C-alpha positions as CSV (number, residue, x, y, z in Angstrom):
1,M,98.8,140.5,78.7
2,T,99.7,141.8,75.3
3,A,103.5,141.5,74.1
4,E,103.6,145.1,74.0
5,G,102.5,145.6,77.4
6,F,104.9,143.0,78.6
7,L,107.7,144.4,76.9
8,E,107.1,148.2,78.2
9,G,107.4,146.5,81.7
10,R,103.6,147.4,82.7
11,R,102.7,146.0,86.2
12,L,100.3,143.3,86.4
13,Q,98.5,142.9,89.3
14,M,95.9,140.3,90.9
15,A,93.7,140.0,93.7
16,R,95.6,138.5,96.8
17,G,92.7,136.0,97.3
18,V,93.4,134.2,94.0
19,L,96.2,132.4,95.8
20,L,93.8,130.8,97.9
21,Q,91.3,130.1,95.1
22,C,90.1,126.4,95.5
23,I,89.9,124.1,92.5
24,M,86.2,124.5,91.9
25,G,86.7,128.3,91.6
26,G,85.6,129.7,94.9
27,Y,87.1,131.3,97.8
28,P,87.4,130.9,101.5
29,P,86.4,133.7,103.8
30,A,88.2,136.9,103.2
31,R,89.9,136.9,106.8
32,F,92.4,134.3,105.3
33,Y,93.8,136.7,102.6
34,G,92.9,140.2,104.0
35,S,89.6,141.7,104.4
36,D,90.3,144.2,101.4
37,D,91.5,141.5,99.3
38,G,93.9,144.1,97.7
39,D,96.2,143.5,94.9
40,L,99.5,141.5,94.7
41,A,102.1,142.4,91.7
42,L,103.0,139.6,89.5
43,V,106.8,140.0,88.9
44,P,108.2,137.8,85.9
45,D,111.3,135.6,86.4
46,P,113.4,136.6,83.6
47,A,114.9,133.2,83.3
48,Q,111.3,131.8,83.1
49,I,110.0,133.3,80.0
50,H,109.1,131.0,77.3
51,R,107.6,131.2,73.9
52,L,105.1,128.3,73.6
53,P,106.2,126.0,70.7
54,W,102.9,124.0,70.4
55,S,100.8,127.2,70.0
56,T,99.8,128.1,66.3
57,Q,99.7,131.9,67.2
58,P,102.7,133.5,68.9
59,R,102.2,133.1,72.5
60,A,104.5,133.4,75.5
61,L,104.5,132.3,79.3
62,A,106.1,133.8,82.0
63,I,106.3,132.3,85.4
64,C,105.8,135.0,88.1
65,D,106.6,135.7,91.8
66,A,103.7,137.1,93.7
67,D,104.6,140.0,95.7
68,E,102.9,142.5,97.9
69,L,102.5,145.9,96.5
70,T,105.0,147.1,99.4
71,G,107.7,145.0,97.5
72,E,107.7,142.1,100.1
73,V,107.2,138.6,98.9
74,S,103.7,137.1,99.4
75,C,103.8,134.3,102.1
76,L,100.6,132.7,100.2
77,S,102.6,132.2,97.0
78,T,104.0,128.6,97.0
79,R,107.1,129.8,94.9
80,S,108.0,132.1,97.5
81,Q,107.6,129.6,100.2
82,L,110.0,127.3,98.3
83,K,112.4,130.3,97.8
84,A,112.2,131.0,101.3
85,V,113.5,127.5,102.2
86,I,116.2,127.3,100.0
87,A,117.5,130.6,101.3
88,R,117.3,129.0,104.9
89,Y,119.9,126.4,103.5
90,A,122.1,129.1,102.0
91,A,122.3,131.0,105.5
92,L,124.3,127.7,106.4
93,G,126.5,127.4,103.4
94,L,124.1,124.7,101.9
95,A,122.2,124.1,98.6
96,P,119.7,121.4,98.2
97,V,119.5,119.6,95.0
98,V,116.4,117.8,93.8
99,A,115.0,115.8,91.0
100,T,111.3,114.9,90.4
101,E,110.1,111.9,88.7
102,L,106.3,112.7,87.5
103,E,104.0,109.9,86.6
104,F,100.8,110.6,84.2
105,F,98.1,109.0,82.0
106,V,97.1,109.3,78.3
107,F,93.4,108.9,77.8
108,A,90.9,109.2,75.1
109,P,88.9,112.4,75.6
110,N,86.4,111.7,78.4
111,T,83.2,113.8,77.8
112,D,81.1,112.2,80.6
113,P,82.8,112.2,83.9
114,T,80.5,109.7,85.1
115,Q,82.0,107.2,83.0
116,P,85.7,105.7,83.5
117,F,88.8,107.1,81.6
118,Q,89.5,104.7,78.5
119,P,93.0,104.4,76.8
120,P,93.3,106.3,73.5
121,V,93.0,104.3,70.1
122,G,96.5,104.0,68.9
123,L,98.2,103.9,65.4
124,D,97.3,100.1,65.2
125,G,93.5,100.9,65.6
126,R,93.2,99.5,69.1
127,R,93.2,100.4,72.8
128,E,96.0,99.4,74.8
129,D,95.2,96.5,77.3
130,G,97.7,96.9,80.2
131,H,100.5,94.7,79.0
132,S,103.2,97.2,77.9
133,A,104.8,98.2,81.1
134,F,108.6,98.9,80.5
135,S,108.1,97.9,76.9
136,V,110.5,99.7,74.2
137,S,107.7,99.5,71.8
138,S,104.9,100.4,74.2
139,N,104.2,103.9,73.1
140,N,104.3,103.3,69.5
141,G,100.5,103.9,69.2
142,L,101.1,107.3,70.7
143,R,104.1,108.1,68.9
144,P,103.2,111.6,67.2
145,F,101.8,112.6,70.5
146,F,105.4,111.9,72.2
147,S,107.4,113.4,69.3
148,E,105.9,116.6,69.8
149,V,106.2,116.3,73.5
150,Y,110.0,115.8,73.1
151,E,110.2,118.6,70.5
152,C,108.5,121.1,72.7
153,M,110.6,119.8,75.7
154,A,113.7,120.9,73.8
155,A,112.3,124.2,72.6
156,L,111.3,125.0,76.3
157,G,114.9,124.1,77.5
158,L,113.5,121.3,79.7
159,P,116.3,118.4,80.0
160,R,114.8,114.9,80.3
161,D,116.6,112.0,81.7
162,T,114.5,109.0,81.0
163,F,111.0,108.4,79.7
164,M,109.0,105.0,80.4
165,H,105.9,103.2,80.1
166,E,104.8,102.6,83.8
167,M,102.7,99.8,85.2
168,G,99.0,101.5,84.5
169,V,97.4,101.2,81.1
170,T,98.9,104.1,79.0
171,Q,100.5,105.2,82.2
172,F,104.2,107.0,81.7
173,E,106.7,108.4,83.5
174,I,109.4,111.2,83.1
175,N,112.6,111.7,85.1
176,L,113.6,115.1,85.1
177,L,117.4,116.0,85.7
178,H,118.5,116.9,89.3
179,G,119.3,120.6,90.0
180,D,118.2,123.6,91.8
181,P,115.0,123.0,93.7
182,L,113.2,126.1,92.2
183,L,114.3,125.3,88.7
184,L,113.0,121.8,89.3
185,A,109.7,122.9,90.4
186,D,109.4,125.3,87.5
187,Q,110.2,122.6,85.1
188,T,107.9,120.3,86.5
189,L,105.0,122.9,86.3
190,L,106.0,123.7,82.5
191,F,106.1,120.0,81.7
192,K,102.6,119.4,83.0
193,H,101.2,122.3,81.3
194,L,103.2,121.1,78.1
195,L,101.5,117.8,78.3
196,K,98.1,118.9,78.5
197,E,98.4,121.3,75.7
198,V,100.2,119.1,73.3
199,A,97.6,116.3,74.1
200,L,94.7,118.5,73.2
201,K,96.4,118.9,69.8
202,H,96.4,115.2,69.2
203,G,92.8,114.6,70.5
204,L,94.0,113.1,73.8
205,T,93.5,113.9,77.5
206,V,96.7,113.8,79.8
207,V,95.6,113.3,83.6
208,C,97.9,113.8,86.3
209,M,95.3,112.7,89.2
210,A,96.8,110.7,91.8
211,K,94.5,107.8,91.2
212,P,92.4,107.8,87.9
213,L,91.7,104.3,87.5
214,A,90.4,101.9,89.8
215,H,92.3,98.5,90.2
216,T,95.5,100.3,88.8
217,P,98.7,101.9,90.2
218,G,98.3,105.6,90.8
219,S,100.5,108.5,89.7
220,S,103.5,109.8,91.9
221,M,105.8,112.7,92.0
222,H,108.7,111.3,93.9
223,I,111.2,113.9,95.0
224,H,114.8,112.9,95.2
225,Q,116.8,115.1,97.6
226,S,120.5,115.7,98.4
227,I,122.5,118.5,99.8
228,V,125.9,120.0,98.7
229,E,127.9,122.6,100.0
230,I,128.1,126.0,98.4
231,G,131.4,126.4,96.8
232,S,132.7,122.9,96.9
233,G,129.6,121.1,95.6
234,R,130.6,118.4,98.1
235,N,127.7,116.1,98.8
236,V,127.2,116.3,102.8
237,F,125.3,113.1,103.0
238,S,128.7,111.4,102.5
239,D,132.0,111.7,104.3
240,A,135.5,111.4,102.6
241,A,135.3,107.6,103.2
242,G,132.1,107.6,101.2
243,E,129.9,106.7,104.4
244,P,126.6,108.1,105.5
245,T,127.2,111.2,107.7
246,A,125.3,112.7,110.7
247,T,123.7,115.4,108.3
248,F,122.4,112.6,106.4
249,R,120.8,111.0,109.4
250,H,119.3,114.1,110.8
251,F,117.9,115.0,107.3
252,I,116.1,111.7,107.4
253,G,115.1,112.2,111.1
254,G,113.5,115.8,110.1
255,Q,111.5,114.0,107.1
256,Q,110.1,111.7,109.5
257,A,109.2,114.2,112.1
258,G,107.5,116.3,109.2
259,M,105.7,113.7,107.1
260,A,102.4,113.2,109.1
261,D,102.1,117.0,109.9
262,F,102.7,117.6,106.1
263,T,100.7,114.8,104.4
264,A,97.8,117.2,103.1
265,L,100.7,119.3,101.4
266,F,102.3,116.0,99.7
267,A,98.6,114.5,99.0
268,P,96.3,117.6,98.4
269,N,93.1,115.9,97.2
270,V,90.3,113.7,98.0
271,N,91.6,111.4,95.2
272,S,95.2,111.4,96.5
273,Y,94.3,109.0,99.4
274,Q,92.9,106.5,96.8
275,R,96.5,106.2,95.6
276,L,97.6,105.7,99.0
277,C,95.2,103.4,100.5
278,H,95.9,100.9,97.5
279,P,99.7,101.1,97.5
280,F,101.1,99.4,94.6
281,A,104.4,100.9,95.7
282,S,102.8,104.2,96.8
283,P,103.7,103.9,100.6
284,N,101.7,105.9,103.2
285,N,104.1,105.4,106.1
286,A,107.3,107.5,107.3
287,C,109.5,104.8,107.5
288,W,112.9,104.6,105.6
289,S,114.7,102.0,104.1
290,H,117.8,101.3,101.7
291,D,116.1,100.7,98.3
292,N,112.8,99.4,99.6
293,R,109.9,100.7,97.8
294,A,107.5,99.8,100.4
295,A,108.9,102.6,102.6
296,G,107.6,106.3,102.4
297,L,111.6,107.4,102.5
298,R,113.7,105.0,100.2
299,I,117.5,105.3,100.0
300,P,118.2,104.5,96.3
301,A,121.4,102.3,95.6
302,S,124.1,104.6,94.4
303,S,127.5,105.9,94.7
304,P,128.3,108.1,97.7
305,A,128.6,111.3,95.6
306,A,124.9,110.6,94.7
307,R,123.6,109.6,97.9
308,R,120.1,110.9,98.2
309,V,116.8,110.4,99.9
310,E,113.5,109.8,97.8
311,N,110.1,111.1,99.2
312,R,107.9,108.5,97.8
313,L,104.7,110.2,99.3
314,P,103.8,113.2,96.8
315,G,101.2,112.5,94.0
316,A,101.3,113.6,90.6
317,D,98.6,116.0,91.8
318,A,100.7,117.7,94.1
319,N,101.9,121.2,93.8
320,P,105.5,121.1,93.0
321,Y,106.7,124.2,94.8
322,L,104.6,123.3,97.9
323,A,105.7,119.6,97.8
324,I,109.5,120.3,97.3
325,A,109.5,123.3,99.9
326,A,107.9,121.0,102.5
327,S,110.1,118.1,102.1
328,L,113.1,120.2,102.2
329,A,111.9,122.3,105.0
330,A,111.3,118.9,107.0
331,G,114.9,117.6,106.4
332,L,116.3,121.2,107.3
333,Y,114.5,121.0,110.5
334,G,116.0,117.8,111.4
335,I,119.3,118.9,110.6
336,E,119.0,122.1,112.8
337,N,117.7,120.0,115.6
338,Q,120.0,117.0,115.1
339,L,117.0,114.8,114.7
340,E,117.7,111.1,114.8
341,P,115.7,108.8,112.5
342,S,114.0,105.3,113.5
343,E,115.9,102.3,112.7
344,A,115.8,101.5,108.7
345,I,113.5,98.8,107.7
346,Q,114.0,96.1,105.0
347,G,111.8,93.2,103.6
348,E,108.2,93.0,104.5
349,F,107.2,95.1,107.6
350,E,104.2,96.4,109.7
351,V,104.5,100.3,109.8
352,P,104.9,101.3,113.6
353,D,102.0,103.6,115.1
354,N,104.3,106.5,115.3
355,L,105.6,106.3,111.6
356,S,101.9,105.9,110.2
357,L,100.3,109.0,108.2
358,P,96.6,110.1,107.8
359,C,94.9,108.1,105.3
360,T,92.0,110.5,104.3
361,L,92.2,114.3,103.4
362,H,89.7,115.2,106.4
363,A,92.4,113.4,108.8
364,A,95.4,115.0,107.0
365,L,93.9,118.6,107.0
366,E,93.3,118.3,110.8
367,R,96.7,117.2,111.4
368,L,97.9,120.0,109.4
369,K,95.6,122.4,111.1
370,R,96.8,121.4,114.7
371,S,100.6,121.5,113.5
372,Q,102.8,123.9,115.3
373,L,105.8,122.8,113.3
374,A,103.8,123.7,109.9
375,K,103.1,127.1,111.1
376,E,106.8,127.5,112.3
377,L,108.1,126.7,109.0
378,F,105.5,128.2,106.6
379,G,103.8,130.7,108.8
380,K,100.4,130.9,110.3
381,E,98.7,132.8,107.4
382,F,99.6,130.5,104.9
383,I,98.8,127.3,106.6
384,E,95.4,128.4,107.8
385,G,94.7,129.7,104.3
386,Y,95.7,126.6,102.6
387,V,93.6,124.4,105.3
388,A,90.6,126.9,104.5
389,S,90.8,126.3,101.0
390,K,91.2,122.6,101.0
391,T,88.2,122.4,103.4
392,M,86.2,124.1,101.0
393,E,87.2,121.4,98.3
394,L,86.4,118.5,100.7
395,T,83.1,119.9,101.6
396,S,82.3,120.1,97.9
397,F,83.1,116.5,97.6
398,F,80.7,115.6,100.3
399,D,78.1,117.5,98.8
400,E,77.8,114.6,96.2
401,I,76.7,111.0,96.3
402,T,78.9,108.6,94.3
403,P,77.5,105.7,92.0
404,W,79.0,103.1,94.6
405,E,76.7,104.6,97.3
406,R,73.6,104.3,95.1
407,R,74.4,100.9,93.6
408,V,75.5,99.4,97.0
409,L,73.5,101.3,99.8
410,A,70.2,101.9,98.1
411,A,69.1,98.2,98.6
412,Q,70.0,98.2,102.3
413,A,67.3,97.7,105.0
């Protein structure tokens, strides 16, 4: 939209079906979004209108809510789903607090998708070889790129906690500061957009796939969650003596109750399960533990005031609004129904059958499609539409034959 049209308050409308558009560009049958495919209104959030600092021409971006033309929120909007979950907490006098940890890879341009990604050539004229994890100088070869990333984050008002080189070749992680879940989802979205735009300026490619390289750790989007009382700001996961509360247990119980049903919301793509099948601290289970990275739900070591639950299942490819909404909704379900968690696990362990999760997108979609809990928390229309869109993507994947199949199976009798 032109700046003049935006400032005049001109309404921007969009076909309802766009909210269910699959990643290849197609749409599921119209019955999933209304046979008329009428319009929605895009209503900008005044707090999320940003001048884009990396653009050489004056440009701005506004994060919008998708509302029906009647004024009601659209249940197909993942941002609206997250706002609804936050409102359910507020009705109980509670406010969830979250932080996201986002991992990503920086690669050289990949013009041939049949070829693996490669690290970029750094300032020293060499490609990283994978020995730079957690090094203080590990991103020196990409310093101009990261310098502009930091400058753009500051210009957009995105506060960062820590940046580090992760385990993979040219893999990095940012920890965003904890705060309001909607704000953190907006910030995560903006940061991913920023990364890709700045990378293009520097002749690089940023990839937020869950598993872009074989034999290498994948990229996660861990979600740290706590709950405070509205007004006092007290963390309800800890009592006056600093001990865990019943609310804390029930929140974990709810997370466990929802993780298998919601796996397709946390791991939305075929590639998501490449990360989960080769764990490298990317656990595909609903176990919980004190500071054990093999558990899907980890309780990091912290003071009582900072007691929180880390959901380690979501990948970097997850929709931040939907992943945060699903995780918080499961926790609230546990609180409201006083669900008790399993026993905490420590050290090496085998995952009990009742705490295992789907290990393929097909299995995860079948679980989500049958889930009454998902339909209760997010509405039948949203869940059925989401499953329909993701099923189209899965079908598209199965329409292709991979190099592995040609290499290994062609010579078989």
